[in-house]
C-alpha positions as CSV (number, residue, x, y, z in Angstrom):
1,M,98.2,169.8,81.1
2,I,102.4,168.4,81.7
3,Q,102.2,164.5,80.7
4,G,102.6,162.1,83.8
5,V,100.6,164.5,85.9
6,T,97.2,164.5,86.8
7,R,94.5,166.3,88.2
8,P,93.1,165.6,91.1
9,A,89.1,164.2,91.4
10,R,86.8,167.9,92.0
11,G,85.6,166.2,95.2
12,V,89.4,165.5,96.7
13,S,90.3,169.3,95.8
14,I,87.2,170.2,98.0
15,A,87.6,168.1,100.5
16,V,91.1,169.4,101.4
17,L,90.1,172.9,101.2
18,A,87.9,171.6,103.2
19,A,90.3,170.5,105.9
20,I,92.5,173.5,105.2
21,G,89.9,175.7,106.1
22,F,89.0,173.9,109.3
23,L,92.6,173.5,110.5
24,G,92.6,177.5,110.2
25,L,88.9,177.9,112.2
26,G,91.2,175.5,114.8
27,G,93.8,178.0,115.4
28,A,91.9,181.0,115.4
29,L,89.6,179.4,118.3
30,G,92.8,178.4,119.9
31,F,92.9,174.6,119.3
32,R,96.3,174.1,118.8
33,R,98.5,170.7,118.4
34,S,101.6,170.6,120.8
35,P,104.4,168.8,119.9
36,E,103.8,165.2,121.9
37,A,100.9,165.0,119.5
38,A,103.1,164.0,116.6
39,L,102.9,160.6,118.2
40,Q,106.0,158.0,117.1
41,L,107.3,154.7,117.0
42,H,110.1,153.3,119.3
43,V,112.0,150.2,118.4
44,V,114.0,148.3,121.4
45,E,116.1,145.3,120.2
46,I,116.7,142.7,121.8
47,R,120.2,141.2,121.3
48,G,123.4,140.2,123.3
49,M,120.9,139.4,126.5
50,E,120.5,143.1,126.6
51,F,117.9,145.7,125.6
52,H,119.2,148.7,122.9
53,P,118.3,151.2,124.1
54,R,118.3,150.7,127.9
55,E,116.9,153.6,128.8
56,L,114.3,155.3,125.7
57,E,112.3,159.0,126.6
58,V,108.8,158.4,125.1
59,H,105.7,160.3,124.9
60,R,102.0,159.1,126.1
61,G,100.5,157.7,123.5
62,D,103.8,156.6,121.4
63,T,104.5,153.3,120.7
64,V,107.3,151.3,121.7
65,L,108.0,148.0,120.0
66,W,110.6,145.7,120.9
67,I,112.1,143.4,118.8
68,N,114.4,140.0,119.4
69,R,117.4,139.7,117.8
70,D,118.7,136.7,120.3
71,L,118.3,133.3,119.4
72,V,116.1,132.5,123.0
73,P,113.0,133.9,123.9
74,H,112.9,137.1,125.8
75,T,109.6,139.1,127.6
76,A,109.6,143.1,128.3
77,T,108.1,142.7,131.4
78,S,107.3,145.8,133.5
79,T,108.2,145.7,137.2
80,R,105.0,148.0,138.3
81,K,102.6,145.1,139.9
82,A,99.5,145.8,137.2
83,G,102.1,146.7,134.5
84,W,102.4,145.3,130.7
85,N,104.1,142.5,129.4
86,T,105.1,141.7,125.9
87,G,104.8,138.0,126.6
88,P,107.4,136.0,125.8
89,L,108.8,137.0,122.0
90,Q,110.6,134.3,119.6
91,E,113.5,135.1,117.5
92,G,112.5,137.7,115.3
93,D,109.0,138.2,116.8
94,S,108.2,142.0,117.9
95,G,105.7,143.3,121.1
96,R,104.3,146.6,121.6
97,Y,103.2,149.1,124.4
98,I,101.5,152.1,124.2
99,P,102.1,154.0,127.7
100,R,99.1,155.3,129.0
101,H,100.5,157.3,131.9
102,T,103.5,159.4,132.4
103,G,106.5,158.7,134.5
104,E,109.6,156.5,134.8
105,D,108.6,152.7,133.9
106,A,111.1,150.0,134.6
107,Y,111.0,146.7,133.2
108,I,112.8,143.5,132.6
109,C,112.8,140.1,130.8
110,Q,111.0,137.5,133.2
111,L,113.2,134.7,131.6
112,H,116.3,136.7,132.5
113,P,115.5,139.1,135.1
114,V,119.5,140.5,135.0
115,M,118.2,142.0,131.7
116,R,116.7,145.7,132.4
117,G,115.6,148.5,130.8
118,K,113.7,151.9,131.3
119,L,111.3,154.1,130.0
120,L,110.9,157.3,130.5
121,V,107.0,158.4,129.5
122,R,106.7,162.3,128.9
């Protein structure tokens, strides 16, 4: 055995082999993981009274995280009637949203409506 390297416990090895076998069986049965299935975290910084980036392409199920880097509070609020809202974010605070539907989703800061952003959900 090489110094500093330990063998995994036998139970772990069996579990890993079982998972590999299951994944192989899933592929053989036609279960494929789509590229969109790898969910991602997207960060939008609020600074200088703007959303950075102003427009962001995401996939359904991804997480969008807004971080307020300004001294004043801001929100990220969907312009849709029954949309989402991060609520007021003080300096250093963050709010998140996970899109469940595809399409364009425009948003504003409720406290500063001239601040606009857009999510393009695929």
